[in-house]
C-alpha positions, 0 to 999 in steps of 0.5 A, spaced: 465 499 493 465 506 491 462 508 485 463 515 483 470 518 481 469 523 487 468 518 492 474 514 490 478 520 490 476 522 497 477 515 499 484 516 497 486 523 500 483 520 507 487 514 507 493 518 505 492 523 510 491 517 515 497 514 513 501 520 514 498 522 521 500 515 523 507 515 520 508 522 523 506 519 530 510 513 529 516 517 528 515 522 534 514 516 539 520 512 536 524 518 537 521 519 545 523 512 546 530 513 543 531 518 549 528 513 554 534 508 552 536 503 547 532 497 550 525 501 550 527 504 543 527 496 540 521 494 544 517 500 541 520 499 534 517 492 535 510 495 537 510 500 531 512 495 526 505 491 528 501 497 529 503 501 522 506 495 518 500 491 518 495 496 516 500 498 510 501 491 508 493 490 508 493 496 503 499 495 499 499 487 498 492 487 494 495 493 490 501 489 488 497 483 487 493 486 482 499 489 478 502 483 478 496 480 475 495 485 470 502 485 468 502 477 467 496 478 463 498 483 458 505 479 457 502 473 456 497 475 451 499 481 447 493 485 445 493 485 437 486 488 437 483 481 435 479 475 438 484 470 436 491 472 435 494 471 428 487 471 425 487 477 421 493 475 417 
């Protein structure tokens, strides 16, 4: 795990740049496949779905799970600033 704030920020920037590059290449390759023909475009779309979609899913699914868990915890037990809800009444 990255400990310093700058290291985490650099990691996010590097990953963002990498994903933008991969998606840009995917668009270029898909455009070239469309010029080759419809069947080739469909085959290339399937390959790109795995090559681009799997890494994106590996990054986004844990983030979505964390958000869901965070919303559920805060929704079930409201933060009243006390250890036991209703103890300060």
